[in-house]
DOMARSE-522935 format. One record per residue: residue number from 1; x negated, y negated, z of N, C-alpha, C in turn. Coordinates in steps of 0.2 Angstrom, whole numbers. Layout:
BEGIN
 seq  n.xx  n.yy  n.zz ca.xx ca.yy ca.zz  c.xx  c.yy  c.zz
 NUM     X     Y     Z     X     Y     Z     X     Y     Z
...
***
This chain:
BEGIN
 seq  n.xx  n.yy  n.zz ca.xx ca.yy ca.zz  c.xx  c.yy  c.zz
   1  -422  -596   596  -422  -592   590  -429  -592   587
   2  -433  -598   588  -439  -598   585  -444  -593   586
   3  -445  -591   593  -450  -586   595  -448  -579   592
   4  -441  -578   592  -438  -571   589  -441  -571   582
   5  -440  -576   578  -441  -576   571  -449  -575   570
   6  -453  -578   574  -460  -577   574  -462  -570   575
   7  -459  -567   580  -460  -560   582  -458  -555   576
   8  -453  -557   573  -450  -553   567  -455  -554   562
   9  -458  -560   560  -463  -561   555  -469  -557   556
  10  -471  -557   563  -477  -553   564  -477  -546   563
  11  -471  -543   565  -469  -536   564  -469  -535   556
  12  -467  -539   552  -466  -538   545  -474  -538   542
  13  -478  -543   545  -485  -543   542  -488  -536   544
  14  -487  -534   551  -491  -528   553  -488  -522   548
  15  -482  -522   547  -479  -516   543  -482  -516   536
  16  -483  -522   533  -486  -523   526  -493  -521   526
  17  -497  -523   532  -504  -520   532  -504  -513   533
  18  -500  -510   537  -500  -503   537  -498  -499   531
  19  -494  -502   527  -492  -499   520  -498  -500   516
  20  -501  -505   516  -507  -506   511  -513  -501   513
  21  -514  -500   520  -519  -496   522  -517  -488   520
  22  -511  -487   521  -509  -480   519  -509  -479   511
  23  -507  -484   508  -508  -484   500  -515  -483   498
  24  -520  -486   501  -527  -485   500  -529  -478   501
  25  -527  -476   507  -529  -469   509  -526  -464   504
  26  -520  -465   501  -517  -461   496  -521  -461   490
  27  -523  -467   488  -527  -468   482  -534  -464   482
  28  -537  -464   488  -543  -461   489  -542  -453   489
  29  -537  -451   492  -535  -444   491  -534  -442   484
  30  -531  -446   480  -530  -444   473  -536  -444   469
  31  -541  -447   471  -547  -447   467  -553  -444   472
  32  -554  -437   471  -559  -434   475  -565  -437   474
  33  -569  -437   480  -575  -441   481  -575  -448   483
  34  -569  -450   483  -568  -457   486  -566  -462   480
  35  -567  -469   482  -566  -474   478  -572  -475   472
  36  -570  -479   467  -575  -480   462  -582  -483   465
  37  -581  -487   469  -587  -490   472  -591  -485   476
  38  -588  -480   479  -592  -475   483  -595  -471   478
  39  -592  -469   473  -595  -465   468  -601  -468   464
  40  -601  -475   464  -606  -479   461  -612  -479   466
  41  -610  -480   472  -616  -480   478  -619  -473   478
  42  -616  -468   476  -619  -461   476  -623  -460   470
  43  -622  -465   465  -625  -464   458  -623  -458   455
  44  -616  -456   456  -613  -450   453  -610  -452   447
  45  -614  -453   442  -612  -456   435  -607  -451   431
  46  -609  -445   431  -604  -440   428  -597  -441   431
  47  -596  -441   437  -590  -442   441  -586  -449   439
  48  -590  -454   439  -588  -460   438  -585  -460   431
  49  -589  -458   426  -586  -458   419  -580  -453   418
  50  -580  -447   421  -574  -443   421  -568  -446   424
  51  -569  -450   429  -563  -453   433  -560  -459   428
  52  -565  -463   425  -562  -468   421  -559  -465   415
  53  -562  -460   412  -559  -457   405  -553  -454   407
  54  -552  -451   412  -545  -447   414  -540  -453   415
  55  -541  -458   418  -537  -463   419  -535  -467   413
  56  -540  -468   408  -539  -471   402  -534  -467   398
  57  -535  -461   397  -531  -456   393  -524  -456   396
  58  -523  -457   402  -516  -457   405  -513  -464   405
  59  -517  -469   403  -514  -476   403  -513  -478   410
  60  -517  -476   415  -516  -478   422  -522  -481   425
  61  -526  -484   421  -532  -487   424  -530  -492   429
  62  -525  -495   429  -523  -500   434  -522  -497   441
  63  -521  -490   441  -520  -487   448  -527  -485   451
  64  -532  -486   448  -539  -484   450  -540  -488   457
  65  -543  -485   462  -545  -488   468  -552  -490   468
  66  -554  -496   467  -561  -498   466  -564  -498   473
  67  -562  -501   478  -565  -502   484  -560  -503   490
  68  -561  -498   495  -556  -499   500  -557  -505   505
  69  -563  -508   504  -564  -514   508  -562  -521   504
  70  -560  -520   498  -558  -525   493  -564  -530   492
  71  -570  -528   493  -576  -532   491  -578  -532   484
  72  -578  -526   481  -579  -525   474  -573  -525   471
  73  -573  -529   465  -566  -530   461  -567  -529   454
  74  -562  -529   450  -563  -529   443  -568  -534   440
  75  -568  -540   443  -572  -545   441  -580  -544   442
  76  -582  -541   448  -589  -540   449  -591  -533   449
  77  -587  -528   446  -589  -521   446  -595  -520   442
  78  -597  -524   437  -603  -523   433  -609  -525   437
  79  -608  -530   441  -613  -533   445  -615  -527   450
  80  -610  -524   453  -611  -518   458  -615  -512   455
  81  -612  -511   449  -615  -505   445  -623  -506   443
  82  -624  -512   442  -631  -514   440  -636  -513   446
  83  -633  -515   452  -637  -514   458  -639  -507   459
  84  -635  -502   456  -637  -495   457  -640  -492   451
  85  -642  -497   446  -645  -494   440  -641  -490   436
  86  -634  -491   435  -630  -487   431  -633  -486   424
  87  -632  -480   421  -634  -479   414  -630  -483   409
  88  -632  -483   403  -628  -486   397  -621  -484   397
  89  -620  -477   396  -613  -474   395  -609  -477   401
  90  -611  -477   407  -606  -479   412  -605  -486   412
  91  -610  -490   410  -609  -498   409  -604  -499   403
  92  -605  -495   398  -600  -496   392  -593  -495   394
  93  -592  -490   398  -585  -488   400  -582  -493   405
  94  -586  -495   410  -584  -500   415  -582  -507   411
  95  -587  -509   406  -585  -515   403  -579  -515   398
  96  -578  -509   396  -572  -508   392  -565  -508   396
  97  -565  -506   402  -559  -506   406  -559  -512   410
  98  -564  -515   412  -564  -521   416  -568  -527   412
  99  -565  -529   406  -569  -533   401  -571  -540   404
 100  -568  -543   409  -570  -549   412  -576  -549   416
 101  -578  -543   418  -584  -542   422  -591  -544   419
 102  -591  -543   412  -597  -545   409  -599  -552   409
 103  -594  -557   410  -595  -564   410  -594  -567   417
 104  -592  -563   421  -590  -565   428  -597  -568   432
 105  -596  -574   435  -601  -577   438  -600  -576   446
 106  -604  -573   450  -603  -572   457  -604  -578   461
 107  -604  -578   468  -605  -583   472  -611  -586   472
 108  -616  -583   469  -623  -585   469  -625  -588   462
 109  -620  -588   458  -621  -591   451  -624  -586   446
 110  -624  -579   448  -627  -574   444  -621  -570   440
 111  -623  -568   434  -620  -564   430  -623  -557   430
 112  -620  -552   428  -622  -545   428  -629  -544   426
 113  -631  -548   421  -638  -547   418  -643  -549   423
 114  -642  -554   428  -646  -556   433  -648  -550   437
 115  -642  -546   439  -643  -540   444  -647  -535   440
 116  -645  -534   434  -649  -529   430  -656  -530   430
 117  -658  -536   428  -665  -538   428  -669  -537   434
 118  -665  -539   440  -668  -538   446  -669  -531   448
 119  -665  -526   447  -665  -520   450  -667  -514   445
 120  -671  -517   440  -674  -512   435  -670  -508   431
 121  -665  -511   427  -661  -508   423  -665  -506   416
 122  -662  -500   413  -665  -498   407  -664  -503   402
 123  -669  -504   397  -669  -509   392  -662  -509   388
 124  -660  -503   387  -653  -502   383  -648  -505   387
 125  -648  -505   393  -642  -508   397  -643  -516   397
 126  -649  -518   397  -651  -526   396  -648  -528   390
 127  -650  -524   384  -647  -526   378  -640  -526   377
 128  -637  -521   380  -629  -521   380  -626  -527   384
 129  -629  -529   389  -626  -534   393  -627  -541   389
 130  -632  -542   385  -633  -548   381  -628  -548   376
 131  -627  -542   373  -622  -541   367  -615  -543   370
 132  -613  -541   376  -607  -542   379  -606  -550   381
 133  -612  -553   383  -612  -560   385  -618  -563   382
 134  -618  -565   376  -624  -568   373  -628  -574   377
 135  -624  -578   380  -627  -583   384  -630  -581   390
 136  -629  -575   392  -631  -573   399  -639  -574   400
 137  -643  -573   395  -650  -573   396  -653  -579   398
 138  -649  -585   396  -652  -591   398  -648  -595   404
 139  -644  -591   407  -640  -594   413  -645  -594   419
 140  -645  -600   422  -649  -601   428  -644  -601   434
 141  -645  -596   439  -641  -596   445  -642  -601   450
 142  -639  -601   455  -639  -606   460  -646  -607   463
 143  -651  -603   462  -658  -603   464  -662  -606   458
 144  -659  -607   452  -662  -609   446  -665  -604   442
 145  -664  -597   444  -667  -592   441  -663  -589   435
 146  -667  -588   430  -664  -584   424  -665  -577   425
 147  -662  -572   421  -664  -565   421  -671  -564   421
 148  -675  -568   417  -682  -567   416  -686  -568   422
 149  -683  -573   426  -686  -574   433  -686  -568   437
 150  -680  -564   437  -679  -558   441  -683  -553   438
 151  -685  -552   432  -689  -547   429  -696  -548   432
 152  -698  -555   431  -705  -556   434  -706  -555   441
 153  -701  -556   445  -702  -555   452  -700  -549   455
 154  -695  -545   452  -692  -539   456  -692  -533   451
 155  -692  -533   445  -691  -527   441  -695  -521   443
 156  -702  -523   443  -706  -517   445  -705  -514   452
 157  -703  -519   456  -702  -517   463  -696  -512   464
 158  -691  -513   460  -685  -509   461  -684  -504   455
 159  -689  -503   451  -688  -498   445  -688  -491   448
 160  -684  -487   445  -683  -480   447  -690  -476   446
 161  -694  -474   451  -700  -471   450  -699  -464   446
 162  -693  -461   446  -691  -455   443  -688  -456   436
 163  -688  -462   434  -685  -463   427  -690  -460   422
 164  -686  -457   416  -690  -454   411  -694  -459   407
 165  -693  -465   407  -697  -470   403  -702  -473   408
 166  -708  -473   407  -713  -477   412  -711  -484   413
 167  -713  -487   419  -711  -494   420  -714  -498   415
 168  -720  -498   413  -723  -503   409  -719  -503   402
 169  -718  -497   400  -714  -497   393  -707  -500   394
 170  -704  -499   399  -697  -502   400  -697  -510   401
 171  -702  -512   405  -702  -519   407  -704  -523   401
 172  -709  -520   397  -711  -524   391  -705  -525   386
 173  -701  -519   385  -695  -520   381  -690  -525   383
 174  -689  -525   390  -684  -529   393  -686  -536   392
 175  -693  -538   393  -695  -545   391  -695  -547   384
 176  -696  -542   380  -695  -543   373  -688  -545   371
 177  -683  -541   374  -676  -542   372  -674  -549   375
 178  -676  -551   381  -674  -557   384  -677  -563   381
 179  -683  -562   378  -687  -568   375  -683  -569   368
 180  -681  -564   365  -677  -565   359  -670  -569   360
 181  -667  -567   365  -660  -570   367  -661  -577   370
 182  -666  -578   374  -667  -584   377  -675  -586   377
 183  -678  -589   372  -685  -590   372  -687  -595   377
 184  -684  -599   379  -686  -604   384  -685  -602   391
 185  -682  -596   392  -681  -594   399  -688  -592   402
 186  -693  -591   398  -700  -590   401  -703  -596   404
 187  -702  -602   402  -705  -608   405  -700  -612   409
 188  -694  -610   410  -689  -613   414  -691  -612   421
 189  -691  -617   425  -693  -617   432  -687  -616   437
 190  -687  -612   442  -682  -611   447  -682  -617   452
 191  -678  -617   457  -677  -622   462  -684  -623   466
 192  -688  -618   466  -694  -619   470  -700  -621   465
 193  -699  -622   459  -704  -624   454  -708  -619   451
 194  -705  -613   451  -709  -607   448  -705  -605   442
 195  -709  -603   437  -707  -600   431  -708  -592   431
 196  -705  -589   426  -705  -581   427  -713  -579   427
 197  -717  -582   423  -724  -580   423  -727  -580   430
 198  -726  -586   433  -729  -587   440  -726  -582   445
 199  -720  -580   444  -717  -575   449  -720  -568   447
 200  -721  -567   441  -724  -561   439  -731  -560   442
 201  -735  -566   442  -742  -566   444  -742  -565   452
 202  -737  -568   455  -737  -567   463  -734  -560   464
 203  -731  -557   460  -729  -550   461  -734  -545   459
 204  -740  -547   457  -745  -543   455  -743  -538   449
 205  -740  -541   445  -737  -537   439  -744  -536   434
 206  -743  -530   430  -748  -528   426  -750  -534   421
 207  -756  -535   419  -758  -541   415  -755  -540   408
 208  -754  -534   406  -751  -534   399  -744  -536   400
 209  -740  -535   405  -734  -538   406  -734  -545   406
 210  -738  -548   410  -739  -555   411  -740  -559   404
 211  -745  -556   400  -747  -558   394  -741  -558   389
 212  -736  -553   390  -731  -552   385  -726  -558   386
 213  -726  -561   392  -721  -566   393  -723  -573   389
***
């Protein structure tokens, strides 16, 4: 009887998997344009906002299909949105419906503010994330980096060249906001012994930017 039970169990598992796949397909069909993560990848912010607003109004936010691969979750959705430089309105909606995402720490020890600082988020998004999680500006990730480290090393590299606000103006404001929230983050060293100023120098940042740190 043992082998028969094992075969039956295997069939049940396969049936469950098929049901889950079919359920995901139905969810995708119900949300034109695909899952929430796909819309974010496409940086289709109006559609992201309309989708969330419509589900909020119908009290069915729990039915939203975030990611068919189940990699992006309610916990790390803000991290993902920061990777694609989501605007403030989108970030506010995501944080409202997925409140744990603002304080979630990923497998690399990073909060959403680390990702925003790395990928050139607008100053108002950086301010918003600090308001949502006031301690985030001083958190060192698994590499010993604070959000200020990421600004020094990557902000200029990933900043949107088509943004309405010039890079220098944005990065100066972001540095100002981070310094107010975590003054010591400028001199903290990462695991390689670098502080944010040294990383900015290595990245050939503008001298005005370096001096503002």
